[in-house]
C-alpha positions in Angstrom: 0.0 0.0 0.0 1.5 3.4 -1.0 2.5 5.7 1.8 0.7 9.0 2.6 3.7 10.9 1.1 3.5 8.9 -2.1 -0.2 9.6 -2.5 0.3 13.3 -1.7 3.0 13.6 -4.4 0.8 11.8 -6.9 -2.1 14.2 -6.2 0.2 17.2 -6.7 1.5 15.7 -10.0 -2.0 15.2 -11.3 -3.0 18.7 -10.3 -0.1 20.1 -12.3 -1.1 18.0 -15.3 -4.7 19.2 -15.0 -3.4 22.8 -15.1 -1.5 22.1 -18.3 -4.4 20.4 -20.0 -6.8 23.2 -19.0 -4.4 25.8 -20.4 -4.0 23.8 -23.6 -7.7 23.6 -24.0 -8.1 27.3 -23.6 -5.3 27.9 -26.2 -6.9 25.5 -28.6 -10.3 27.1 -28.1 -8.9 30.5 -29.0 -7.1 29.2 -32.1 -10.3 27.3 -33.1 -12.3 30.4 -33.1 -10.0 32.1 -35.6 -9.6 29.0 -37.7 -13.4 28.5 -37.8 -13.9 32.1 -39.0 -11.3 31.6 -41.7 -12.9 28.3 -43.0 -16.4 29.8 -43.0 -15.2 32.7 -45.1 -13.3 30.4 -47.6 -15.7 27.5 -47.9 -18.5 29.1 -49.9 -16.1 30.4 -52.6 -14.2 27.1 -52.8 -17.5 25.1 -53.0 -18.8 27.4 -55.8 -15.6 27.2 -57.7 -15.6 23.4 -57.4 -19.2 23.4 -58.8 -18.3 25.6 -61.7 -15.2 23.6 -62.6 -17.2 20.4 -62.4 -19.9 21.8 -64.6 -17.2 23.1 -67.0 -15.7 19.6 -67.2 -19.0 18.2 -68.5 -19.3 20.8 -71.2 -15.8 21.8 -72.3 -13.6 19.8 -74.6 -11.2 18.0 -72.3 -8.4 18.7 -74.7 -8.9 22.4 -74.3 -6.4 22.5 -71.4 -3.8 20.1 -70.1 -5.3 20.2 -66.6 -8.6 18.9 -68.0 -7.0 16.0 -69.8 -8.1 12.7 -68.3 -6.0 9.6 -68.8 -5.9 6.1 -67.3 -4.8 6.5 -63.7 -1.6 4.6 -63.3 0.6 7.0 -61.4 -1.1 8.4 -58.3 -0.1 10.9 -55.7 -1.9 11.1 -52.4 -1.6 14.3 -50.3 -2.1 13.5 -46.6 -2.8 16.5 -44.4 -2.0 15.8 -40.7 -0.8 17.9 -37.8 2.6 19.0 -36.7 1.9 18.2 -33.0 0.1 15.5 -31.1 -2.3 15.6 -28.2 -5.3 15.9 -30.5 -7.2 12.7 -30.0 -8.0 10.6 -33.0 -7.3 13.4 -35.5 -4.2 11.9 -37.0 -5.1 8.2 -36.4 -8.3 8.5 -38.5 -6.4 10.0 -41.4 -3.7 7.4 -41.3 -6.3 4.5 -41.2 -8.0 6.0 -44.3 -4.6 6.4 -46.0 -3.7 2.7 -45.4 -7.1 1.6 -46.7 -6.6 3.7 -49.8 -3.1 2.2 -50.4 -4.5 -1.3 -49.7 -7.2 -0.9 -52.4 -4.6 0.5 -54.8 -6.8 0.0 -57.9 -8.4 2.4 -60.4 -12.0 2.5 -61.5 -11.3 -0.2 -64.1 -9.9 -2.5 -61.4 -6.4 -2.4 -62.8 -3.7 -1.8 -60.1 -1.9 1.5 -60.1 1.7 1.3 -61.3 2.9 3.8 -58.7 1.5 5.5 -55.6 3.4 8.2 -53.9 2.6 10.2 -50.8 3.2 13.9 -50.1 2.7 14.8 -46.5 1.6 18.1 -45.0 2.4 17.9 -41.3 5.1 16.3 -39.2 2.9 13.5 -38.0 2.2 12.4 -41.6 6.0 12.4 -42.3 6.6 10.2 -39.2 3.7 7.9 -40.3 5.2 7.4 -43.8 8.7 6.7 -42.3 7.3 4.2 -39.8 5.4 2.3 -42.5 8.3 2.7 -45.0 6.0 4.2 -47.6 7.2 6.0 -50.7 7.1 9.7 -49.9 7.8 12.2 -52.7 7.9 15.3 -50.6 7.2 16.5 -47.0 5.8 20.0 -46.2 6.3 19.9 -42.5 5.8 23.2 -40.6 3.4 24.6 -43.2 0.7 24.9 -40.6 2.8 27.1 -38.3 2.0 30.1 -40.4 -0.7 29.2 -42.9 -0.8 31.5 -45.9 -2.6 31.2 -49.3 0.8 31.7 -51.0 1.9 28.4 -49.7 -1.1 26.7 -51.2 -0.5 28.4 -54.5 3.1 27.2 -54.6 2.1 23.5 -53.9 -0.8 23.8 -56.4 1.6 25.1 -59.1 4.0 22.2 -58.4 1.1 19.7 -58.7 0.0 21.3 -62.0 3.5 21.1 -63.4 3.7 17.3 -62.6 0.3 16.7 -64.1 1.0 18.6 -67.3 4.3 16.8 -67.7 2.4 13.5 -67.4 4.4 12.5 -64.3 1.1 12.0 -62.5 -2.3 10.7 -63.8 -4.4 11.5 -60.7 -4.0 13.5 -57.5 -6.0 12.9 -54.3 -6.4 15.0 -51.1 -6.9 13.3 -47.8 -7.8 15.6 -44.9 -10.2 16.1 -41.9 -13.2 18.2 -42.9 -14.3 20.5 -40.0 -18.0 20.0 -39.0 -17.9 21.2 -35.4 -15.6 21.6 -32.4 -16.4 17.9 -31.5 -16.8 16.4 -34.9 -14.5 16.0 -37.9 -15.1 14.0 -41.0 -12.3 12.3 -43.0 -12.6 13.4 -46.6 -10.8 11.9 -49.7 -11.3 14.0 -52.7 -9.9 13.8 -56.2 -8.1 17.0 -57.1 -6.9 16.0 -60.6 -8.3 15.3 -63.1 -11.3 17.4 -62.3 -14.4 15.2 -61.8 -17.3 16.2 -64.1 -20.4 17.3 -62.2 -23.0 14.5 -62.1 -26.1 15.0 -64.1 -29.2 16.3 -62.2 -29.9 19.3 -60.2 -28.9 22.4 -62.0 -27.5 20.4 -64.9 -30.7 18.8 -66.1 -30.8 21.1 -69.1 -29.0 20.1 -72.2 -25.2 20.6 -71.7 -23.8 23.4 -73.8 -20.4 24.9 -73.9 -19.7 28.3 -72.3 -18.8 31.5 -74.2 -15.3 32.5 -73.2 -14.1 36.1 -73.0 -11.4 37.1 -73.8 -10.7 33.5 -75.1 -11.1 29.9 -73.9 -7.3 29.4 -73.5 -6.8 32.6 -71.4 -9.8 31.9 -69.2 -8.8 28.3 -68.5 -5.2 29.3 -67.9 -6.3 31.6 -65.2 -9.2 29.6 -63.7 -7.8 26.1 -63.4 -4.6 26.9 -61.4 -6.7 29.2 -59.2 -9.1 26.3 -58.7 -6.3 23.9 -57.6 -4.9 26.5 -55.2 -8.3 27.2 -53.7 -9.2 23.6 -53.2 -5.9 23.0 -51.5 -6.2 26.1 -49.4 -9.7 25.0 -48.3 -8.3 21.6 -47.3 -5.6 23.2 -45.3 -8.0 25.5 -43.5 -10.4 22.5 -42.8 -7.5 20.5 -41.5 -6.3 23.3 -39.2 -9.7 24.0 -37.8 -10.3 20.2 -37.3 -7.0 19.9 -35.5 -7.8 22.7 -33.0 -11.3 21.3 -32.4 -9.9 17.8 -31.8 -7.2 19.1 -29.5 -9.7 21.2 -27.5 -12.0 18.2 -27.1 -9.0 15.9 -26.1 -7.7 18.4 -23.5 -11.2 18.9 -22.1 -11.5 15.1 -21.6 -8.0 15.0 -20.1 -8.9 17.7 -17.7 -12.1 15.9 -16.6 -10.2 12.7 -16.2 -7.5 14.4 -14.1 -10.2 15.8 -11.8 -11.8 12.4 -11.4 -8.3 10.9 -10.6 -7.7 13.6 -8.0 -11.0 12.8 -6.3 -10.1 9.1 -6.2 -6.6 9.8 -4.9 -8.0 12.2 -2.3 -10.4 9.5 -1.1 -7.5 7.0 -1.0 -5.4 9.5 1.0 -8.1 10.1 3.5 -8.7 6.4 4.0 -5.0 5.7 4.4 -4.6 8.6 6.9 -7.6 7.4 8.9 -6.2 3.9 9.0 -2.9 5.3 10.1 -4.6 7.3 12.9 -6.6 4.3 14.0 -3.5 2.2 14.2 -1.7 4.7 16.3 -4.7 5.0 18.7 -4.8 1.2 19.1 -1.1 1.1 19.8 -1.5 3.9 22.5 -4.5 2.1 24.1 -2.6 -1.2 24.0 0.4 0.3 25.7 -1.8 1.9 28.4 -3.5 -1.4 29.1 -0.1 -3.1 29.3 1.0 -0.7 32.0 -1.9 -1.4 34.3 
């Protein structure tokens, strides 16, 4: 049975841990508020652009621009968005499970296995995951979430576009946590390239017709398609960042509550041990007094 000193030290240690987790929860909550505001501003524009480009892919000639060209997917790149730090619950674990499932399936729509699948990781945890699993990683973008800027998304999107135009890649997928609320995140796997045509139905029930381009089709597509790639990647980064802060806030809240419950149990154990110690001393005193009679 632990001594009173040991129990007292453990209570003090758990109290210190509770202070840390409580502080981390407050920091995550403050960051979450800013990240949530950013994603709510960016999401409508990104969704509308995705809808427009999907509609464009059903109408325009796919040979009109290299980024619209669809070819049999044999060389695939998967961008995995994770966090740079831990202590955020199942945020990273959910992403890694989905990535492993994607790699295990490793077949295109026609059922033919991909010739090559490479990973690009955004976040230190994703880099460590690829290293542990000995997965082929093309590039790591660790530290990109420390100061998130749209220019970084543009740079990565430009790199993706160059690889796709040069036929080094046949398809590009994004894997990230989509923010739903402070306590809920949804793992999303989306195809970034080639652009998926918008399914028939809804606003596309009318007969598909091509758009009129001004000043010209080539100039419009040259400006719109790279912007679309950058915007979709930027949205995924914002979604992942907000999800990370929400997951960390929830995890630290649970840790704080668990620490409080542990302190209550240890306090009860300490009181019982102290009472047993006092009772033992009283019995020894009484026994000694009786022996002197």
